[in-house]
mmCIF file as gemmi writes it, N, C-alpha and C atoms, coordinates in Angstrom:
data_model
loop_
_atom_site.group_PDB
_atom_site.id
_atom_site.type_symbol
_atom_site.label_atom_id
_atom_site.label_alt_id
_atom_site.label_comp_id
_atom_site.label_asym_id
_atom_site.label_entity_id
_atom_site.label_seq_id
_atom_site.pdbx_PDB_ins_code
_atom_site.Cartn_x
_atom_site.Cartn_y
_atom_site.Cartn_z
_atom_site.occupancy
_atom_site.B_iso_or_equiv
_atom_site.pdbx_formal_charge
_atom_site.auth_seq_id
_atom_site.auth_asym_id
_atom_site.pdbx_PDB_model_num
ATOM 1 N N . UNK Axp A 1 ? -6.211 81.775 97.608 1 0 ? 1 A 1
ATOM 2 C CA . UNK Axp A 1 ? -5.521 82.212 96.53 1 0 ? 1 A 1
ATOM 3 C C . UNK Axp A 1 ? -5.903 81.032 95.24 1 0 ? 1 A 1
ATOM 4 N N . UNK Axp A 2 ? -6.009 81.399 94.032 1 0 ? 2 A 1
ATOM 5 C CA . UNK Axp A 2 ? -6.72 80.627 93.003 1 0 ? 2 A 1
ATOM 6 C C . UNK Axp A 2 ? -5.767 79.731 92.74 1 0 ? 2 A 1
ATOM 7 N N . UNK Axp A 3 ? -6.697 78.702 92.187 1 0 ? 3 A 1
ATOM 8 C CA . UNK Axp A 3 ? -5.612 77.437 91.901 1 0 ? 3 A 1
ATOM 9 C C . UNK Axp A 3 ? -4.906 77.784 90.477 1 0 ? 3 A 1
ATOM 10 N N . UNK Axp A 4 ? -5.064 78.432 89.869 1 0 ? 4 A 1
ATOM 11 C CA . UNK Axp A 4 ? -4.159 78.486 88.572 1 0 ? 4 A 1
ATOM 12 C C . UNK Axp A 4 ? -3.133 79.513 88.822 1 0 ? 4 A 1
ATOM 13 N N . UNK Axp A 5 ? -2.943 79.912 90.021 1 0 ? 5 A 1
ATOM 14 C CA . UNK Axp A 5 ? -1.68 80.75 90.505 1 0 ? 5 A 1
ATOM 15 C C . UNK Axp A 5 ? -0.883 80.036 91.581 1 0 ? 5 A 1
ATOM 16 N N . UNK Axp A 6 ? -1.592 78.843 92.168 1 0 ? 6 A 1
ATOM 17 C CA . UNK Axp A 6 ? -1.419 78.518 93.51 1 0 ? 6 A 1
ATOM 18 C C . UNK Axp A 6 ? -0.246 77.075 92.969 1 0 ? 6 A 1
ATOM 19 N N . UNK Axp A 7 ? -0.77 76.38 92.079 1 0 ? 7 A 1
ATOM 20 C CA . UNK Axp A 7 ? -0.327 75.129 91.619 1 0 ? 7 A 1
ATOM 21 C C . UNK Axp A 7 ? 0.956 75.625 90.51 1 0 ? 7 A 1
ATOM 22 N N . UNK Axp A 8 ? 0.808 76.515 89.761 1 0 ? 8 A 1
ATOM 23 C CA . UNK Axp A 8 ? 2.206 76.77 88.987 1 0 ? 8 A 1
ATOM 24 C C . UNK Axp A 8 ? 3.422 76.924 89.997 1 0 ? 8 A 1
ATOM 25 N N . UNK Axp A 9 ? 2.975 78.042 91.118 1 0 ? 9 A 1
ATOM 26 C CA . UNK Axp A 9 ? 4.02 78.369 91.81 1 0 ? 9 A 1
ATOM 27 C C . UNK Axp A 9 ? 4.397 77.199 92.768 1 0 ? 9 A 1
ATOM 28 N N . UNK Axp A 10 ? 3.624 76.326 93.006 1 0 ? 10 A 1
ATOM 29 C CA . UNK Axp A 10 ? 3.983 74.872 94.024 1 0 ? 10 A 1
ATOM 30 C C . UNK Axp A 10 ? 4.879 74.191 92.785 1 0 ? 10 A 1
ATOM 31 N N . UNK Axp A 11 ? 4.446 73.949 91.611 1 0 ? 11 A 1
ATOM 32 C CA . UNK Axp A 11 ? 5.426 73.256 90.694 1 0 ? 11 A 1
ATOM 33 C C . UNK Axp A 11 ? 6.33 73.884 90.602 1 0 ? 11 A 1
ATOM 34 N N . UNK Axp A 12 ? 6.543 75.253 90.395 1 0 ? 12 A 1
ATOM 35 C CA . UNK Axp A 12 ? 8.068 75.982 90.452 1 0 ? 12 A 1
ATOM 36 C C . UNK Axp A 12 ? 8.797 75.701 91.727 1 0 ? 12 A 1
ATOM 37 N N . UNK Axp A 13 ? 8.182 76.038 92.827 1 0 ? 13 A 1
ATOM 38 C CA . UNK Axp A 13 ? 8.759 75.356 93.903 1 0 ? 13 A 1
ATOM 39 C C . UNK Axp A 13 ? 9.409 73.976 94.427 1 0 ? 13 A 1
ATOM 40 N N . UNK Axp A 14 ? 8.698 73.237 93.837 1 0 ? 14 A 1
ATOM 41 C CA . UNK Axp A 14 ? 9.298 71.912 93.994 1 0 ? 14 A 1
ATOM 42 C C . UNK Axp A 14 ? 10.504 71.839 93.123 1 0 ? 14 A 1
ATOM 43 N N . UNK Axp A 15 ? 10.46 72.174 91.932 1 0 ? 15 A 1
ATOM 44 C CA . UNK Axp A 15 ? 11.341 71.617 90.771 1 0 ? 15 A 1
ATOM 45 C C . UNK Axp A 15 ? 12.511 72.948 91.236 1 0 ? 15 A 1
ATOM 46 N N . UNK Axp A 16 ? 12.462 74.041 91.919 1 0 ? 16 A 1
ATOM 47 C CA . UNK Axp A 16 ? 13.717 74.772 92.743 1 0 ? 16 A 1
ATOM 48 C C . UNK Axp A 16 ? 14.181 74.049 93.689 1 0 ? 16 A 1
ATOM 49 N N . UNK Axp A 17 ? 13.446 73.341 94.705 1 0 ? 17 A 1
ATOM 50 C CA . UNK Axp A 17 ? 13.806 72.315 95.851 1 0 ? 17 A 1
ATOM 51 C C . UNK Axp A 17 ? 14.868 71.232 95.103 1 0 ? 17 A 1
ATOM 52 N N . UNK Axp A 18 ? 14.522 70.513 93.893 1 0 ? 18 A 1
ATOM 53 C CA . UNK Axp A 18 ? 14.774 69.615 93.301 1 0 ? 18 A 1
ATOM 54 C C . UNK Axp A 18 ? 16.445 69.869 92.701 1 0 ? 18 A 1
ATOM 55 N N . UNK Axp A 19 ? 16.276 71.41 92.043 1 0 ? 19 A 1
ATOM 56 C CA . UNK Axp A 19 ? 17.588 72.12 91.86 1 0 ? 19 A 1
ATOM 57 C C . UNK Axp A 19 ? 18.355 72.073 92.851 1 0 ? 19 A 1
ATOM 58 N N . UNK Axp A 20 ? 18.198 72.415 93.852 1 0 ? 20 A 1
ATOM 59 C CA . UNK Axp A 20 ? 19.007 73.052 94.769 1 0 ? 20 A 1
ATOM 60 C C . UNK Axp A 20 ? 19.543 71.565 95.485 1 0 ? 20 A 1
ATOM 61 N N . UNK Axp A 21 ? 18.588 70.585 95.812 1 0 ? 21 A 1
ATOM 62 C CA . UNK Axp A 21 ? 19.1 69.112 96.035 1 0 ? 21 A 1
ATOM 63 C C . UNK Axp A 21 ? 20.078 69.006 95.281 1 0 ? 21 A 1
ATOM 64 N N . UNK Axp A 22 ? 20.218 69.062 93.966 1 0 ? 22 A 1
ATOM 65 C CA . UNK Axp A 22 ? 21.147 68.656 93.02 1 0 ? 22 A 1
ATOM 66 C C . UNK Axp A 22 ? 22.813 69.089 93.383 1 0 ? 22 A 1
ATOM 67 N N . UNK Axp A 23 ? 22.424 70.515 93.473 1 0 ? 23 A 1
ATOM 68 C CA . UNK Axp A 23 ? 24.008 71.261 93.49 1 0 ? 23 A 1
ATOM 69 C C . UNK Axp A 23 ? 24.385 71.6 95.112 1 0 ? 23 A 1
ATOM 70 N N . UNK Axp A 24 ? 23.562 71.465 96.033 1 0 ? 24 A 1
ATOM 71 C CA . UNK Axp A 24 ? 23.844 72.142 97.347 1 0 ? 24 A 1
ATOM 72 C C . UNK Axp A 24 ? 25.147 70.765 98.109 1 0 ? 24 A 1
ATOM 73 N N . UNK Axp A 25 ? 25.995 71.581 98.684 1 0 ? 25 A 1
ATOM 74 C CA . UNK Axp A 25 ? 27.246 70.965 99.243 1 0 ? 25 A 1
ATOM 75 C C . UNK Axp A 25 ? 26.475 69.46 99.93 1 0 ? 25 A 1
ATOM 76 N N . UNK Axp A 26 ? 27.42 68.434 100.025 1 0 ? 26 A 1
ATOM 77 C CA . UNK Axp A 26 ? 26.76 67.364 100.637 1 0 ? 26 A 1
ATOM 78 C C . UNK Axp A 26 ? 27.105 66.77 101.792 1 0 ? 26 A 1
ATOM 79 N N . UNK Axp A 27 ? 28.347 67.621 102.629 1 0 ? 27 A 1
ATOM 80 C CA . UNK Axp A 27 ? 28.246 67.083 103.995 1 0 ? 27 A 1
ATOM 81 C C . UNK Axp A 27 ? 29.178 66.292 104.41 1 0 ? 27 A 1
ATOM 82 N N . UNK Axp A 28 ? 28.763 65.445 105.191 1 0 ? 28 A 1
ATOM 83 C CA . UNK Axp A 28 ? 30.174 64.645 105.502 1 0 ? 28 A 1
ATOM 84 C C . UNK Axp A 28 ? 29.578 63.271 105.321 1 0 ? 28 A 1
ATOM 85 N N . UNK Axp A 29 ? 28.45 62.872 104.71 1 0 ? 29 A 1
ATOM 86 C CA . UNK Axp A 29 ? 27.987 61.279 104.503 1 0 ? 29 A 1
ATOM 87 C C . UNK Axp A 29 ? 28.704 61.093 103.13 1 0 ? 29 A 1
ATOM 88 N N . UNK Axp A 30 ? 28.087 59.884 102.473 1 0 ? 30 A 1
ATOM 89 C CA . UNK Axp A 30 ? 28.32 59.426 101.25 1 0 ? 30 A 1
ATOM 90 C C . UNK Axp A 30 ? 28.552 60.114 100.272 1 0 ? 30 A 1
ATOM 91 N N . UNK Axp A 31 ? 29.164 59.721 99.362 1 0 ? 31 A 1
ATOM 92 C CA . UNK Axp A 31 ? 29.524 60.678 97.793 1 0 ? 31 A 1
ATOM 93 C C . UNK Axp A 31 ? 28.545 60.923 97.088 1 0 ? 31 A 1
ATOM 94 N N . UNK Axp A 32 ? 28.186 62.192 96.709 1 0 ? 32 A 1
ATOM 95 C CA . UNK Axp A 32 ? 27.132 62.686 95.746 1 0 ? 32 A 1
ATOM 96 C C . UNK Axp A 32 ? 27.615 61.983 94.696 1 0 ? 32 A 1
ATOM 97 N N . UNK Axp A 33 ? 26.299 62.124 93.654 1 0 ? 33 A 1
ATOM 98 C CA . UNK Axp A 33 ? 26.363 61.536 92.466 1 0 ? 33 A 1
ATOM 99 C C . UNK Axp A 33 ? 27.54 62.332 91.373 1 0 ? 33 A 1
ATOM 100 N N . UNK Axp A 34 ? 28.314 62.045 90.716 1 0 ? 34 A 1
ATOM 101 C CA . UNK Axp A 34 ? 29.354 62.077 89.879 1 0 ? 34 A 1
ATOM 102 C C . UNK Axp A 34 ? 29.798 63.652 89.651 1 0 ? 34 A 1
ATOM 103 N N . UNK Axp A 35 ? 28.559 64.575 89.001 1 0 ? 35 A 1
ATOM 104 C CA . UNK Axp A 35 ? 29.011 65.782 88.663 1 0 ? 35 A 1
ATOM 105 C C . UNK Axp A 35 ? 28.895 66.658 90.053 1 0 ? 35 A 1
ATOM 106 N N . UNK Axp A 36 ? 28.243 66.377 90.987 1 0 ? 36 A 1
ATOM 107 C CA . UNK Axp A 36 ? 28.353 67.043 91.966 1 0 ? 36 A 1
ATOM 108 C C . UNK Axp A 36 ? 29.345 66.575 93.296 1 0 ? 36 A 1
ATOM 109 N N . UNK Axp A 37 ? 29.725 65.459 93.16 1 0 ? 37 A 1
ATOM 110 C CA . UNK Axp A 37 ? 30.154 64.42 94.658 1 0 ? 37 A 1
ATOM 111 C C . UNK Axp A 37 ? 31.711 65.36 94.625 1 0 ? 37 A 1
ATOM 112 N N . UNK Axp A 38 ? 32.108 65.22 95.658 1 0 ? 38 A 1
ATOM 113 C CA . UNK Axp A 38 ? 33.369 65.417 96.381 1 0 ? 38 A 1
ATOM 114 C C . UNK Axp A 38 ? 33.988 64.123 97.35 1 0 ? 38 A 1
ATOM 115 N N . UNK Axp A 39 ? 35.201 64.315 97.895 1 0 ? 39 A 1
ATOM 116 C CA . UNK Axp A 39 ? 35.553 63.109 98.817 1 0 ? 39 A 1
ATOM 117 C C . UNK Axp A 39 ? 34.593 63.777 99.791 1 0 ? 39 A 1
ATOM 118 N N . UNK Axp A 40 ? 34.103 63.01 100.463 1 0 ? 40 A 1
ATOM 119 C CA . UNK Axp A 40 ? 33.653 62.999 101.985 1 0 ? 40 A 1
ATOM 120 C C . UNK Axp A 40 ? 35.151 63.508 103.236 1 0 ? 40 A 1
ATOM 121 N N . UNK Axp A 41 ? 34.316 64.602 103.649 1 0 ? 41 A 1
ATOM 122 C CA . UNK Axp A 41 ? 35.741 64.984 104.555 1 0 ? 41 A 1
ATOM 123 C C . UNK Axp A 41 ? 36.321 64.012 105.602 1 0 ? 41 A 1
ATOM 124 N N . UNK Axp A 42 ? 35.116 62.925 106.155 1 0 ? 42 A 1
ATOM 125 C CA . UNK Axp A 42 ? 35.944 62.073 107.17 1 0 ? 42 A 1
ATOM 126 C C . UNK Axp A 42 ? 36.407 60.852 106.517 1 0 ? 42 A 1
ATOM 127 N N . UNK Axp A 43 ? 36.525 60.68 105.126 1 0 ? 43 A 1
ATOM 128 C CA . UNK Axp A 43 ? 37.416 59.783 104.519 1 0 ? 43 A 1
ATOM 129 C C . UNK Axp A 43 ? 38.681 60.302 103.877 1 0 ? 43 A 1
ATOM 130 N N . UNK Axp A 44 ? 38.871 61.364 104.122 1 0 ? 44 A 1
ATOM 131 C CA . UNK Axp A 44 ? 40.129 61.895 103.706 1 0 ? 44 A 1
ATOM 132 C C . UNK Axp A 44 ? 41.486 61.152 105.156 1 0 ? 44 A 1
ATOM 133 N N . UNK Axp A 45 ? 42.53 61.123 104.502 1 0 ? 45 A 1
ATOM 134 C CA . UNK Axp A 45 ? 43.848 60.599 105.454 1 0 ? 45 A 1
ATOM 135 C C . UNK Axp A 45 ? 43.732 61.369 106.622 1 0 ? 45 A 1
ATOM 136 N N . UNK Axp A 46 ? 43.798 62.642 106.507 1 0 ? 46 A 1
ATOM 137 C CA . UNK Axp A 46 ? 43.989 63.565 107.394 1 0 ? 46 A 1
ATOM 138 C C . UNK Axp A 46 ? 42.847 63.585 108.735 1 0 ? 46 A 1
ATOM 139 N N . UNK Axp A 47 ? 41.539 63.639 107.953 1 0 ? 47 A 1
ATOM 140 C CA . UNK Axp A 47 ? 40.337 63.46 109.089 1 0 ? 47 A 1
ATOM 141 C C . UNK Axp A 47 ? 40.402 62.089 109.691 1 0 ? 47 A 1
ATOM 142 N N . UNK Axp A 48 ? 41.021 61.018 109.245 1 0 ? 48 A 1
ATOM 143 C CA . UNK Axp A 48 ? 41.178 59.487 109.703 1 0 ? 48 A 1
ATOM 144 C C . UNK Axp A 48 ? 42.072 59.669 110.632 1 0 ? 48 A 1
ATOM 145 N N . UNK Axp A 49 ? 43.149 60.669 111.028 1 0 ? 49 A 1
ATOM 146 C CA . UNK Axp A 49 ? 44.102 60.348 111.673 1 0 ? 49 A 1
ATOM 147 C C . UNK Axp A 49 ? 43.747 61.028 112.576 1 0 ? 49 A 1
ATOM 148 N N . UNK Axp A 50 ? 42.966 62.439 112.554 1 0 ? 50 A 1
ATOM 149 C CA . UNK Axp A 50 ? 42.753 62.935 113.981 1 0 ? 50 A 1
ATOM 150 C C . UNK Axp A 50 ? 41.649 62.233 114.289 1 0 ? 50 A 1
ATOM 151 N N . UNK Axp A 51 ? 40.767 61.443 113.773 1 0 ? 51 A 1
ATOM 152 C CA . UNK Axp A 51 ? 39.547 61.192 114.342 1 0 ? 51 A 1
ATOM 153 C C . UNK Axp A 51 ? 40.329 59.975 115.64 1 0 ? 51 A 1
ATOM 154 N N . UNK Axp A 52 ? 41.349 59.136 114.923 1 0 ? 52 A 1
ATOM 155 C CA . UNK Axp A 52 ? 41.888 58.291 115.727 1 0 ? 52 A 1
ATOM 156 C C . UNK Axp A 52 ? 42.701 58.889 116.706 1 0 ? 52 A 1
ATOM 157 N N . UNK Axp A 53 ? 43.402 59.914 116.679 1 0 ? 53 A 1
ATOM 158 C CA . UNK Axp A 53 ? 44.023 60.421 117.397 1 0 ? 53 A 1
ATOM 159 C C . UNK Axp A 53 ? 43.085 61.022 118.606 1 0 ? 53 A 1
ATOM 160 N N . UNK Axp A 54 ? 41.977 61.717 118.34 1 0 ? 54 A 1
ATOM 161 C CA . UNK Axp A 54 ? 40.968 62.075 119.228 1 0 ? 54 A 1
ATOM 162 C C . UNK Axp A 54 ? 40.558 60.555 119.972 1 0 ? 54 A 1
ATOM 163 N N . UNK Axp A 55 ? 40.425 59.613 119.389 1 0 ? 55 A 1
ATOM 164 C CA . UNK Axp A 55 ? 39.641 58.247 120.266 1 0 ? 55 A 1
ATOM 165 C C . UNK Axp A 55 ? 40.567 57.881 121.07 1 0 ? 55 A 1
ATOM 166 N N . UNK Axp A 56 ? 41.892 58.083 120.47 1 0 ? 56 A 1
ATOM 167 C CA . UNK Axp A 56 ? 43.104 57.449 121.554 1 0 ? 56 A 1
ATOM 168 C C . UNK Axp A 56 ? 43.095 58.267 122.686 1 0 ? 56 A 1
ATOM 169 N N . UNK Axp A 57 ? 42.865 59.475 122.51 1 0 ? 57 A 1
ATOM 170 C CA . UNK Axp A 57 ? 43.004 60.411 123.73 1 0 ? 57 A 1
ATOM 171 C C . UNK Axp A 57 ? 42.191 60.334 124.724 1 0 ? 57 A 1
ATOM 172 N N . UNK Axp A 58 ? 40.972 60.204 123.872 1 0 ? 58 A 1
ATOM 173 C CA . UNK Axp A 58 ? 39.285 59.854 124.662 1 0 ? 58 A 1
ATOM 174 C C . UNK Axp A 58 ? 39.949 58.878 125.343 1 0 ? 58 A 1
ATOM 175 N N . UNK Axp A 59 ? 40.602 57.289 125.131 1 0 ? 59 A 1
ATOM 176 C CA . UNK Axp A 59 ? 40.095 56.105 125.687 1 0 ? 59 A 1
ATOM 177 C C . UNK Axp A 59 ? 41.564 56.481 126.703 1 0 ? 59 A 1
ATOM 178 N N . UNK Axp A 60 ? 42.753 57.168 126.585 1 0 ? 60 A 1
ATOM 179 C CA . UNK Axp A 60 ? 43.53 57.497 127.688 1 0 ? 60 A 1
ATOM 180 C C . UNK Axp A 60 ? 42.839 58.071 128.686 1 0 ? 60 A 1
ATOM 181 N N . UNK Axp A 61 ? 42.111 59.158 128.79 1 0 ? 61 A 1
ATOM 182 C CA . UNK Axp A 61 ? 41.387 60.009 129.473 1 0 ? 61 A 1
ATOM 183 C C . UNK Axp A 61 ? 40.528 59.145 130.327 1 0 ? 61 A 1
ATOM 184 N N . UNK Axp A 62 ? 39.841 58.143 129.596 1 0 ? 62 A 1
ATOM 185 C CA . UNK Axp A 62 ? 38.772 57.214 130.56 1 0 ? 62 A 1
ATOM 186 C C . UNK Axp A 62 ? 39.619 56.127 131.465 1 0 ? 62 A 1
ATOM 187 N N . UNK Axp A 63 ? 41.084 55.904 130.695 1 0 ? 63 A 1
ATOM 188 C CA . UNK Axp A 63 ? 41.927 54.793 131.652 1 0 ? 63 A 1
ATOM 189 C C . UNK Axp A 63 ? 42.095 55.599 132.961 1 0 ? 63 A 1
ATOM 190 N N . UNK Axp A 64 ? 42.684 56.935 132.724 1 0 ? 64 A 1
ATOM 191 C CA . UNK Axp A 64 ? 43.221 57.579 133.815 1 0 ? 64 A 1
ATOM 192 C C . UNK Axp A 64 ? 41.668 57.926 134.503 1 0 ? 64 A 1
ATOM 193 N N . UNK Axp A 65 ? 40.81 57.901 134.649 1 0 ? 65 A 1
ATOM 194 C CA . UNK Axp A 65 ? 39.558 58.404 135.402 1 0 ? 65 A 1
ATOM 195 C C . UNK Axp A 65 ? 39.541 56.909 136.125 1 0 ? 65 A 1
ATOM 196 N N . UNK Axp A 66 ? 39.318 55.933 135.302 1 0 ? 66 A 1
ATOM 197 C CA . UNK Axp A 66 ? 39.121 54.753 136.02 1 0 ? 66 A 1
ATOM 198 C C . UNK Axp A 66 ? 40.258 54.408 136.876 1 0 ? 66 A 1
ATOM 199 N N . UNK Axp A 67 ? 41.244 54.594 136.898 1 0 ? 67 A 1
ATOM 200 C CA . UNK Axp A 67 ? 42.532 54.274 137.779 1 0 ? 67 A 1
ATOM 201 C C . UNK Axp A 67 ? 42.488 55.295 138.965 1 0 ? 67 A 1
ATOM 202 N N . UNK Axp A 68 ? 41.894 56.517 138.707 1 0 ? 68 A 1
ATOM 203 C CA . UNK Axp A 68 ? 41.856 57.41 139.698 1 0 ? 68 A 1
ATOM 204 C C . UNK Axp A 68 ? 40.577 56.939 140.865 1 0 ? 68 A 1
ATOM 205 N N . UNK Axp A 69 ? 39.859 56.675 140.104 1 0 ? 69 A 1
ATOM 206 C CA . UNK Axp A 69 ? 38.539 55.991 141.062 1 0 ? 69 A 1
ATOM 207 C C . UNK Axp A 69 ? 38.893 54.705 141.804 1 0 ? 69 A 1
ATOM 208 N N . UNK Axp A 70 ? 39.776 54.082 141.065 1 0 ? 70 A 1
ATOM 209 C CA . UNK Axp A 70 ? 39.805 52.607 141.651 1 0 ? 70 A 1
ATOM 210 C C . UNK Axp A 70 ? 41.269 52.919 142.924 1 0 ? 70 A 1
ATOM 211 N N . UNK Axp A 71 ? 41.997 53.972 142.655 1 0 ? 71 A 1
ATOM 212 C CA . UNK Axp A 71 ? 43.018 54.596 143.638 1 0 ? 71 A 1
ATOM 213 C C . UNK Axp A 71 ? 42.27 55.157 145.038 1 0 ? 71 A 1
ATOM 214 N N . UNK Axp A 72 ? 41.025 55.671 144.824 1 0 ? 72 A 1
ATOM 215 C CA . UNK Axp A 72 ? 40.487 56.26 145.752 1 0 ? 72 A 1
ATOM 216 C C . UNK Axp A 72 ? 39.555 55.296 146.273 1 0 ? 72 A 1
ATOM 217 N N . UNK Axp A 73 ? 39.072 54.205 146.106 1 0 ? 73 A 1
ATOM 218 C CA . UNK Axp A 73 ? 38.034 52.972 146.57 1 0 ? 73 A 1
ATOM 219 C C . UNK Axp A 73 ? 39.038 52.319 147.233 1 0 ? 73 A 1
ATOM 220 N N . UNK Axp A 74 ? 40.373 51.835 146.555 1 0 ? 74 A 1
ATOM 221 C CA . UNK Axp A 74 ? 41.551 51.551 147.309 1 0 ? 74 A 1
ATOM 222 C C . UNK Axp A 74 ? 41.903 52.06 148.546 1 0 ? 74 A 1
ATOM 223 N N . UNK Axp A 75 ? 42.112 53.365 148.851 1 0 ? 75 A 1
ATOM 224 C CA . UNK Axp A 75 ? 42.296 54.119 150.199 1 0 ? 75 A 1
ATOM 225 C C . UNK Axp A 75 ? 41.095 54.116 150.884 1 0 ? 75 A 1
ATOM 226 N N . UNK Axp A 76 ? 40.027 54.032 150.479 1 0 ? 76 A 1
ATOM 227 C CA . UNK Axp A 76 ? 39.185 54.278 151.151 1 0 ? 76 A 1
ATOM 228 C C . UNK Axp A 76 ? 38.96 52.746 151.831 1 0 ? 76 A 1
ATOM 229 N N . UNK Axp A 77 ? 39.134 51.383 151.319 1 0 ? 77 A 1
ATOM 230 C CA . UNK Axp A 77 ? 38.784 50.208 151.932 1 0 ? 77 A 1
ATOM 231 C C . UNK Axp A 77 ? 40.232 50.202 152.995 1 0 ? 77 A 1
ATOM 232 N N . UNK Axp A 78 ? 41.493 50.353 152.584 1 0 ? 78 A 1
ATOM 233 C CA . UNK Axp A 78 ? 42.296 49.945 153.249 1 0 ? 78 A 1
ATOM 234 C C . UNK Axp A 78 ? 43.339 51.292 153.183 1 0 ? 78 A 1
ATOM 235 N N . UNK Axp A 79 ? 43.422 52.257 153.912 1 0 ? 79 A 1
ATOM 236 C CA . UNK Axp A 79 ? 43.965 53.433 154.256 1 0 ? 79 A 1
ATOM 237 C C . UNK Axp A 79 ? 45.498 52.894 154.508 1 0 ? 79 A 1
ATOM 238 N N . UNK Axp A 80 ? 46.456 53.354 153.96 1 0 ? 80 A 1
ATOM 239 C CA . UNK Axp A 80 ? 47.788 53.585 154.32 1 0 ? 80 A 1
ATOM 240 C C . UNK Axp A 80 ? 48.248 54.427 155.303 1 0 ? 80 A 1
ATOM 241 N N . UNK Axp A 81 ? 49.094 53.915 156.212 1 0 ? 81 A 1
ATOM 242 C CA . UNK Axp A 81 ? 49.181 54.777 157.541 1 0 ? 81 A 1
ATOM 243 C C . UNK Axp A 81 ? 51.053 55.156 157.044 1 0 ? 81 A 1
């Protein structure tokens, strides 16, 4: 492709990529600059509470699994008759 066509297309593509980066939704990370930003989903009170509940439930499941393994090991070491 000739440089006189390729380089302007490349510059246009770069400008389009920069414009898209300015207005594309930000996702779940830190806040975007002022005109485009919104409160990140993970920082809302509802999301924080849901994550806390999920963490506590996961911890309870881990504790139950450890207790079950401990009981099985105790039964294997000293079976009750």
